[in-house]
N, C-alpha and C positions, 0 to 999 in steps of 0.2 A: 470451834466458832468459825473455824475457817471452811473444817469440811458439810455446815449449812448452808453457804454464801455460794450459793452455784449462780453465774450469773448467766447472760445469753452471751452466744459464742461473739469475738472480740471483730468477726465481719461485720457486726454491726458500730462500731466502735467510732470506725472512720468514713469517709465519704470518700474511699478510692482518687484520691488528688483532690478533691474539690472541697476538702473539709479543710475548717481553718486551723487545723493540727492539735496534735498531742502534744500535754507539755511533757518538756524530759524535764531531767536534772540537771548532766554534768555538762554537757554540752551544747548547751541550748546558747549561749552568743557565740561559740565557734560557727552553729551552722547556719547561723543568720549571713548578715551583710559579710562578713570579709571570711566569705568560703575560699576563698583560695589561701587563707592562712590556715585552717583546719589543724593542720601539722605542724603547726609553728610556734602556740598558744593553748597549751591544754594542759592542765596540769598535774594530769590525770597519765599522761603519757612520758613524763617529765623519768630518763635515763638516772639514776641515783649515782649511780658510781663515776661517774665524768659528765658532768653537764656542759664544760665548754667545746666538748667535742660535738655531743648532741646538740647547741644551741648551733653549733659548723653547718652541719646536716642542714638544719632546718633554715638557717640561711641559704642554702642552697638550691633547697624545695621551693624555697621564695621565688628564688631567681629564678626558676624556669616557669612556677604557674603564676606570678603577679605579673602576666603583660600589660597592664594597661600601664605600666610605670616604666615598659621599655619602650613603647610605640609614642612617642612625644614628637615624633617626627614626621606625621602624614596630616598634621592640620583636620583630624575626626572631629567631628562633634554632632551631637545629637540631631535625630532627622527633623525634629519638632523645631530646635534651634535654627538649622538649615532654611527652613519654611519660611519660618519670620526673618532671615536675613533677605531672601530672597523679594519680599514684602518690602522691603527698606530702599527709598530713597536717597541716593546720597552724591557727592561727587565723588568722594572714596571710591577705588577701583573696585571687584568684587573680590578678588581674589587677596585685595590687602585686606578687605572687610571681614572676610571668612580667615584670616588668618588672624586679626585683630579681636575676632570673636572668641577663634581657640587659646591664643593664649589667655582670656579672661577667664575663659572655662576652665584649663588647666590651673590657674591660681587658684579660682577656687576648690577646686577637688582637692587641691594638695594644701591648704588651708582645714577646709572638713578633714583632712584624714590626720592630718597634725594637732586638733583639736581632739580628735579621738583616743589618737593613740596616746596622746599627753595621762588624759584620763588613765588610759593602760597600764602606765607608768605608774600614777596614784596608785592604783590598786595594787600594781605590783609589789609596790612600798608599803603598802597598809594605812594611805594617807587619804581614801579615796572620798569617806563620811568623817566629819569633824564632831559629831554627835556621839562617837563613838568613843567610849575608851582603849587603849590595848587592843588596839585594830591588830589584827592576821595579816600578810601578804595573800593575797587571790592566788597569784600562780608565783610557784617558785622557781629561783634558778631562771629567770627571763629579763632583769635588770635589761643587762648586756645586748640581749638582742633588740629589747623596747628602743634604748639609746640611739643603737644603731640606725633603727626603720624612722626616729627621729630626726636623726640628723641626713638623713638621706630626703625627706620630704623637708628637711631645713632647705637646703640645698637647692631642691626643685623651685620652691616661692622665690627662693632669691635671685634662681635664672631667668625666672616669668616676670616677677615682679621687674626688673631692670630692663625686658624686653617690653613690657608694655608701657614702663617709664618713657622710652627709646620713642613709642607711637604718636603721629605728630598727628592731631585733626582736634577740631572745633569741642568746646565745652557740653553744646546740643547733643552733637553724636556721639560726643562720648558717653554721657549721660543714655540716651536710650538704649546705644549697644550692651551695655552696664546693664542694663534693666533687662531687656533682653534674655542675655546669658543668666539673669538669676530665675527669670520666671521661667524659661523656657529647655535650660542648659541645664543649669544647677538645682534644680525644685526636686529629680527624685534623688540626684547625692542625698542633698539635705534631708529629706525624710528617711532616707536609710541609714545617712546618722543620728540621727532624733530615736528613730525605733531602736540602736544598738546601745546608745548611752544612755537611755532609761534602762536596757535589760542591763545591760553591767549594772546600772547602781539596785536594782533589782536582786541579779545575781551576787552581786559583792556583800550585800544587808545580810543577805541568806546565809552567807558562806560567814559571816560575823556568828552570829545565831547559832550554827549549826557548830560553831566554836565554844560558846557558851557554852552551849547544854550538852556537849560533851566531858565540859569540866565541872559541870555540875552533876552530870549522872554518878551514881556507885557501883553499881550493877550492870550488869547484862543485858537483863531481863529490861532493864531501864530505856534501856538502848534499843533492843527491839521494840519494847512497847509505842515509842515517839514514832519509829521506823514503819511500823505498821500503820498508826492514825495518817501518818504524813501521806504515805501510798494512797489509805484511801481514800483521802482527801483532793489529792491530784486525779484519782479515777473521775468521781463524786464532781469536782469540776467540771474536769474534761465534759464529762456526763453533759453537762448542764451549759456550757458552751456551744457544744457541739446542737444539742436542741436551739438554743437560740438559733445559728446558722442554718440550721434544715426549715425551720420555720421562713426566715427570709428567704429560704431557696423557695418553699410554699408559697409563701406571696407572691414572688414575683415568677413565679411558674417556671423557675429553672432546676430542672433535675440533675446529681451527679452525669456528670459525661461518662463517664463509666457506663451508666445506663444505653446512649446509643453505642454501645457493640453488641445489643441484644440483638439477635439474628428467630428469622423465620422464615425457614428456607420454603421454597416450591407456591408461593401464595402471592397472588395480584399487588400490585404495589397500594392500591387504596387500603385492602384489606390490613398488610402489613403496615402500613403508618397506623392505622386504624389500632391493632391489634398491639405496636411496639407502645402509643399513647396510653392504651387501658392497660398495659404491663408496668410503665415506670408509675403512674399514678396510686397502684397497689405497694408497688415496691414503697413508696417516696410514704405511704399510710402505714403500711409494716416497721417501715424505720424510725416512724415518729411513736409508734407504740414502744417498741424495742426500745427507743432512748430512754422514755417515760418511766419502763420498765425496769432498765438497771439505773436509774437516779433513786427509783425508792430502795433496790435491793443494796445500793452502797449507804444510801442515809441511815438503813437498819444494820447495816456490816458499821459502820461507824459510830450508833450510836453504841449498840452492844459492845464494840471496842473501849468507850468511854466508860461503861457502865462495868466491866471487870476493873479496870484502873479504880474508879470510885470506890468500889464495894472490897478491893483487895487493898486500898490505902497505900499502894506503889508508888506514888508519884505526888512530888512535894509543890508548893504551891511556885516555883521557880522556874520546877521543869514545864507545868503548865501554860504559864505565863512565855513562855519561848515558843513554844510547841502553836499557840495563839498565836504570836508574830509571823512565824512561818507561814501558817494557815494565810492572812492576812499579805502576807506578800506574793503569797498564789493567785491569790484573787487578784491584785495587781498585774500581777504577770498574764492573767490568762485576758482581763479587759485589755492589754496593752497586743496583745497578740490580735484581738478580736479589733480594734480598731487599727491596726496596721494591715488588719487579713494576709498576714503570713502561714 
């Protein structure tokens, strides 16, 4: 069956950095909002013989990479927030006004971080979803590290809360500054945390289904077949969402940025621009065809895989249901990535 499923080259699978992105398995959470923690929370890189030593190494890495937590004394705030503060008319000195906004910004930032890492702790303890019995921890040997992070954030929160409580201003100005910080300072952090939280719940739930599936399987064949079906579904869903994104690019006449690198030497500028536009249009049409073809071939491949299982009667109803649940989670994760355009 594998030999008969020849797909187009994967050069057409993504849009060279403009794509909405391919769905991956294990490191999706680490590769998104908390990039700086990529080597700090990764259940696949855990050293089993000495977890405490490994945690110390990760803490050292964090102190070097997480520069945002160490730069708390420069009153740096997002440009959009600064622009809005410059428009504000009040009796407070501009420098003091910026400092108050900075305190509020840091207070909100650490509140988001503390809330998110509290969820990380629940996931690490196997307590994130109350609807599943006998939850399994999502990351091993990470409880100490996460507690340390939560403690650090709590110290920061207490510090900035005291700083803010000591600021003198009337209630009207206070409300205005808080509104500006929330709307122009913390909005991006808020959206990032929303995305990461939703992704965490999705990956955690999928992890629980994987554990259940492994408990239900009795043969290596069942494990391999389940993996093949999920792999094909991932590729199929990726193609379908790439097709949606590609159609949006066509609708708004926004070819991938990589097409701008096309070169036609020794041509007059007007002829060059005309030929470039024609080439971009043809490439967009070709890629549309390739995506549609890949979708058809992945659908055919998936149908063959399922028919093989049905004919051979190698999977029971529980295993089928677990696979279907994981596929549904994949759909939700794809939609999540598309909604946030990551």
